[in-house]
C-alpha positions as CSV (number, residue, x, y, z in Angstrom):
1,M,-30.5,-25.1,43.0
2,K,-29.8,-22.6,40.3
3,N,-32.4,-22.3,37.2
4,I,-32.1,-25.2,34.4
5,Q,-32.1,-23.3,30.9
6,F,-31.6,-25.1,27.7
7,Y,-30.1,-23.7,24.7
8,S,-29.1,-24.1,20.9
9,L,-27.2,-21.9,18.7
10,L,-28.9,-21.3,15.1
11,Y,-26.2,-18.3,13.6
12,V,-27.4,-16.9,10.7
13,Q,-24.5,-15.6,8.1
14,E,-25.0,-12.1,6.2
15,G,-27.7,-12.0,3.8
16,S,-31.1,-13.4,4.9
17,E,-31.4,-16.3,2.3
18,T,-28.4,-18.2,3.8
19,L,-27.3,-19.8,6.8
20,A,-24.2,-19.8,8.5
21,Q,-22.7,-23.9,8.6
22,N,-23.5,-25.2,12.3
23,F,-25.3,-28.4,11.4
24,G,-22.9,-30.8,10.1
25,A,-21.8,-30.5,6.8
26,N,-18.4,-29.8,6.6
27,S,-18.5,-27.5,3.6
28,S,-17.8,-23.6,4.1
29,K,-20.6,-22.7,1.9
30,P,-23.7,-21.6,3.7
31,P,-26.8,-23.8,3.2
32,K,-29.9,-22.0,1.2
33,I,-33.1,-20.9,3.1
34,K,-34.7,-24.2,2.7
35,D,-31.9,-25.4,4.9
36,L,-33.1,-22.8,7.4
37,E,-36.4,-24.1,7.3
38,L,-35.2,-27.5,8.3
39,Y,-33.0,-26.1,11.2
40,T,-36.0,-24.3,12.7
41,K,-38.8,-27.2,12.4
42,S,-36.0,-29.2,14.4
43,C,-35.7,-26.4,17.1
44,S,-39.5,-26.4,17.4
45,N,-39.9,-30.4,18.0
46,L,-36.8,-30.2,20.3
47,A,-38.2,-27.6,22.1
48,K,-41.8,-29.1,22.6
49,S,-40.3,-32.4,23.7
50,L,-38.1,-30.4,26.6
51,K,-41.2,-28.4,27.2
52,A,-43.2,-32.0,27.8
53,Q,-40.6,-32.7,30.8
54,G,-40.7,-29.4,32.5
55,F,-38.0,-27.7,30.7
56,N,-37.2,-24.3,28.9
57,Y,-35.8,-24.0,25.6
58,T,-34.4,-20.8,23.8
59,V,-32.7,-20.7,20.5
60,L,-29.6,-18.3,20.4
61,T,-28.9,-16.3,17.1
62,N,-27.8,-13.0,15.7
63,N,-31.0,-12.8,13.9
64,C,-34.3,-13.3,15.7
65,E,-36.4,-11.4,12.8
66,L,-35.7,-14.0,10.4
67,L,-36.1,-16.7,12.3
68,Q,-39.2,-15.8,13.8
69,K,-41.0,-15.3,10.5
70,I,-39.7,-18.9,9.5
71,Q,-40.6,-20.4,12.6
72,P,-43.2,-18.1,14.8
73,D,-43.2,-20.9,18.0
74,L,-39.5,-20.4,18.7
75,Q,-38.6,-18.7,21.8
76,L,-35.2,-16.5,20.6
77,K,-32.8,-14.7,22.0
78,E,-30.5,-12.5,20.1
79,I,-27.0,-12.4,21.5
80,E,-23.6,-10.7,21.0
81,F,-20.8,-12.2,18.6
82,S,-17.6,-10.8,18.4
83,L,-15.3,-14.3,17.8
84,N,-13.1,-13.5,14.7
85,V,-13.8,-16.5,12.7
86,P,-11.9,-16.5,9.3
87,K,-14.3,-16.1,6.4
88,G,-14.7,-19.6,4.4
89,I,-13.4,-21.9,7.4
90,S,-15.0,-25.1,7.7
91,F,-18.2,-25.2,10.1
92,Y,-18.0,-21.5,10.2
93,G,-21.1,-20.6,12.4
94,A,-20.5,-23.5,14.9
95,H,-17.7,-21.4,15.7
96,F,-19.8,-18.8,17.4
97,K,-20.4,-21.4,20.2
98,I,-17.5,-19.7,21.8
99,D,-19.4,-16.5,22.2
100,V,-22.2,-18.6,23.5
101,Y,-20.1,-19.6,26.2
102,K,-19.3,-16.2,27.0
103,Y,-23.2,-15.2,27.2
104,F,-23.4,-18.4,29.8
105,S,-20.7,-16.7,31.8
106,L,-23.3,-13.8,32.3
107,Q,-26.2,-15.7,33.6
108,K,-25.5,-15.8,37.4
109,D,-28.6,-17.3,38.3
110,D,-28.6,-20.1,35.8
111,Y,-27.1,-23.7,35.1
112,S,-27.1,-23.4,31.3
113,L,-26.8,-26.2,28.8
114,L,-26.1,-25.9,25.3
115,I,-27.2,-28.8,23.0
116,D,-27.3,-29.7,19.5
117,I,-30.6,-28.7,17.2
118,D,-30.6,-32.5,15.9
119,E,-31.7,-33.7,19.5
120,I,-34.8,-34.7,21.1
121,C,-35.9,-35.1,24.9
122,I,-37.6,-38.9,25.0
123,N,-37.7,-39.4,28.7
124,P,-37.5,-37.7,32.5
125,V,-34.4,-36.4,33.4
126,P,-32.1,-38.7,35.6
127,A,-31.2,-38.0,39.0
128,N,-28.0,-37.9,38.6
129,F,-28.2,-34.6,36.2
130,L,-30.3,-32.9,38.7
131,Q,-27.4,-33.8,41.3
132,A,-25.1,-32.3,39.1
133,V,-27.1,-29.2,38.8
134,K,-27.5,-29.0,42.5
135,N,-23.8,-29.3,43.6
136,N,-23.1,-27.0,40.3
137,I,-20.7,-29.1,38.9
138,P,-20.3,-29.0,35.1
139,M,-21.2,-31.8,32.8
140,F,-20.2,-32.8,29.2
141,Y,-20.4,-35.8,26.9
142,D,-17.6,-37.8,26.2
143,V,-17.4,-39.5,23.0
144,T,-14.0,-40.8,23.0
145,D,-14.8,-44.0,22.0
146,Q,-16.5,-42.8,19.1
147,M,-13.5,-40.8,17.9
148,Y,-10.5,-43.3,18.3
149,P,-11.4,-45.7,15.1
150,D,-11.4,-42.4,13.0
151,A,-8.7,-40.8,14.1
152,G,-6.6,-42.8,17.1
153,R,-5.5,-41.6,20.0
154,E,-2.0,-39.9,18.9
155,R,-3.4,-38.2,16.3
156,L,-6.0,-36.4,18.6
157,V,-3.4,-35.7,21.0
158,N,-0.8,-33.9,18.4
159,D,-3.7,-32.3,16.4
160,L,-4.8,-30.3,19.9
161,Q,-1.1,-29.9,21.0
162,L,-0.5,-28.0,17.7
163,F,-2.4,-25.0,19.4
164,C,-2.7,-26.5,23.4
165,P,0.4,-28.1,24.6
166,E,-1.6,-28.6,28.0
167,A,-4.1,-30.8,26.1
168,D,-2.7,-34.5,26.2
169,L,-5.6,-36.3,27.9
170,G,-6.4,-38.2,24.9
171,L,-10.2,-37.1,25.7
172,W,-13.1,-35.9,23.5
173,A,-16.2,-34.5,24.5
174,G,-18.8,-34.1,22.0
175,G,-20.3,-30.7,20.8
176,E,-23.6,-32.0,21.2
177,F,-24.0,-31.3,25.1
178,I,-21.9,-29.0,27.7
179,G,-23.5,-27.8,30.5
180,G,-22.6,-25.4,33.7
181,D,-22.9,-22.7,36.2
182,W,-21.4,-19.0,35.0
183,Q,-18.1,-19.8,36.7
184,F,-17.3,-22.9,35.0
185,F,-18.2,-21.3,31.4
186,D,-16.3,-17.8,32.3
187,S,-13.2,-20.2,32.8
188,L,-13.9,-22.5,29.7
189,Y,-14.6,-18.8,27.7
190,Q,-11.1,-17.6,29.1
191,E,-9.2,-20.6,28.2
192,I,-10.5,-20.7,24.8
193,C,-9.4,-17.1,24.2
194,K,-5.8,-17.9,24.8
195,I,-5.7,-20.4,22.2
196,S,-8.0,-19.5,19.4
197,A,-5.6,-17.3,17.5
198,R,-2.9,-20.3,17.0
199,Y,-5.8,-22.7,16.4
200,F,-7.3,-20.6,13.6
201,E,-3.8,-20.8,12.2
202,V,-3.7,-24.5,11.9
203,Q,-7.0,-25.5,11.8
204,K,-6.8,-26.5,8.3
205,E,-4.2,-29.2,9.6
206,L,-6.6,-30.8,12.1
207,F,-8.6,-34.3,11.6
208,H,-11.3,-32.2,13.6
209,K,-11.9,-28.9,11.9
210,G,-14.5,-27.3,14.3
211,D,-15.2,-25.6,17.2
212,E,-14.9,-29.0,19.1
213,S,-11.2,-28.7,19.0
214,L,-11.3,-25.6,20.8
215,T,-13.5,-26.9,23.4
216,N,-12.0,-30.1,23.8
217,A,-8.3,-28.5,24.4
218,A,-9.7,-25.9,26.9
219,L,-11.9,-28.6,28.7
220,Q,-8.5,-31.0,29.2
221,T,-6.8,-27.8,30.3
222,L,-9.5,-27.2,32.8
223,L,-9.9,-30.9,33.9
224,K,-5.8,-30.6,34.7
225,R,-6.1,-28.0,37.2
226,G,-8.5,-29.6,39.0
227,Q,-11.9,-28.5,37.8
228,P,-14.7,-31.0,38.6
229,M,-16.9,-32.6,35.5
230,I,-18.9,-35.2,35.1
231,N,-19.6,-37.2,31.7
232,A,-23.1,-36.9,31.2
233,G,-23.3,-40.1,28.9
234,C,-22.8,-42.5,31.7
235,F,-25.6,-42.0,33.3
236,G,-28.0,-41.6,30.1
237,A,-28.5,-37.9,30.0
238,V,-27.4,-38.0,26.5
239,I,-26.7,-40.7,23.9
240,R,-25.5,-40.0,20.1
241,Y,-26.8,-42.7,18.0
242,W,-26.0,-43.3,14.6
243,S,-28.6,-45.1,12.2
244,C,-26.0,-45.6,9.6
245,G,-22.9,-47.8,9.7
246,T,-19.7,-46.6,12.0
247,K,-16.6,-47.6,12.5
248,H,-16.9,-47.7,16.5
249,C,-18.8,-50.3,18.1
250,Q,-22.5,-49.0,18.6
251,K,-25.1,-50.5,21.3
252,L,-28.5,-51.2,19.2
253,F,-31.2,-48.9,19.9
254,P,-33.0,-50.9,22.4
255,A,-30.3,-50.5,24.7
256,V,-29.9,-46.5,24.5
257,K,-33.9,-45.5,24.2
258,D,-33.9,-44.9,27.8
259,C,-31.7,-41.9,27.9
260,F,-32.8,-38.1,28.5
261,L,-31.4,-36.6,25.1
262,L,-31.1,-38.3,22.0
263,H,-28.9,-37.0,19.4
264,L,-29.7,-38.3,15.8
265,P,-26.9,-36.9,13.7
266,A,-27.5,-38.8,10.9
267,D,-31.5,-38.3,10.8
268,K,-31.7,-34.5,10.5
269,Y,-34.3,-34.8,7.8
270,F,-36.4,-37.3,10.1
271,L,-36.3,-34.9,13.2
272,A,-37.7,-32.0,11.1
273,A,-40.3,-33.8,9.7
274,T,-41.5,-35.9,12.5
275,A,-44.0,-33.7,14.8
276,F,-42.9,-34.6,18.3
277,D,-45.6,-36.3,20.1
278,G,-46.1,-39.2,22.8
279,S,-45.6,-41.6,20.0
280,F,-42.3,-40.3,18.6
281,L,-39.8,-43.4,19.8
282,Q,-42.4,-45.7,18.0
283,K,-42.1,-43.6,14.8
284,Y,-38.2,-43.6,15.1
285,E,-37.9,-47.5,15.9
286,K,-40.4,-47.5,12.6
287,Y,-37.8,-45.5,10.7
288,L,-35.0,-47.5,11.7
289,Q,-36.7,-50.5,10.2
290,S,-37.4,-49.0,6.8
291,E,-35.1,-48.8,3.8
292,K,-34.1,-45.1,4.4
293,S,-31.9,-46.0,7.2
294,F,-29.8,-49.1,7.8
295,N,-26.0,-50.1,7.9
296,T,-25.7,-51.0,4.2
297,K,-22.5,-53.6,5.0
298,E,-24.4,-55.5,7.8
299,R,-28.1,-55.4,6.3
300,L,-27.7,-55.2,2.7
301,P,-27.0,-58.9,1.8
302,R,-29.5,-59.7,4.2
303,L,-32.1,-57.6,2.5
304,F,-31.3,-58.8,-0.9
305,L,-31.6,-62.4,0.2
306,Q,-34.9,-61.7,1.8
307,R,-36.1,-60.0,-1.2
308,A,-35.5,-63.0,-3.5
309,K,-36.8,-65.4,-1.0
310,N,-40.1,-63.3,-1.3
311,K,-39.8,-63.1,-5.2
312,I,-39.4,-67.0,-5.3
313,R,-42.3,-67.6,-3.0
314,R,-44.6,-65.1,-5.1
315,L,-43.7,-66.9,-8.5
316,L,-44.4,-70.5,-6.7
317,R,-47.7,-69.0,-5.4
318,L,-48.5,-68.0,-9.0
319,K,-48.1,-71.3,-10.5
320,K,-50.0,-73.0,-8.2
């Protein structure tokens, strides 16, 4: 079986005081240095959580020197970034994930996995995950059900076909998890190279203005050509959980907390501030019950009513 290697991308923009965007905001302006500290703390916690399950984790970047100063405990590797990404584009830094695919295509002895920074490893790896690695079967995370309520199938298909006519499956793979051997990533990278120029021409017209559009178009092309792939979400290798309101139907947290990798896109500050240890899940569940994180449409009326009842009870006790 190939070596399992986990990676994340942290691309630093020109000028050591700023970070190129790759962490969820939709502005093209890079965050300041304090945000970079937030991201590196999250990387550190993710590394500790993966190490607890026996896995290696490396942050790929274009500026090891800066990241090492901010977070000395990180395992870093500087790689070449050559994709011609237009300046000012939304999710500028995230587009360099495409160069990460190229890097993976050169790792002949490894099964490489690219995961987002705002994830945490909370359980042992599923047996199906190891079986996929053993058989060199690529894995991705299918989040089609989360995308349709926002955009609808027709919009997603039409958008991808603006730059890739073959992408008509109506499938959407989340950008937080993709893995495979060097041959898979070589094929993926080559397909993206064919469509990237046209993608950058129409990017402003797309519903999803980011590297996921490129990756999804290329994945669909490979699927139609017979490339075997497995949805890692179906056996709990990764789960995206939103602690805020969602348009899609989301399972309650107790139903998903047995996953291997937990992706928390709405809880970046919590992930950075909460040192990983054996009580991480308990801390997160307590956080979910706090006023910092809840679905306002569902819980605010109940919260208001409960507070009103508590106040009445206190007043009655005072009168006694």
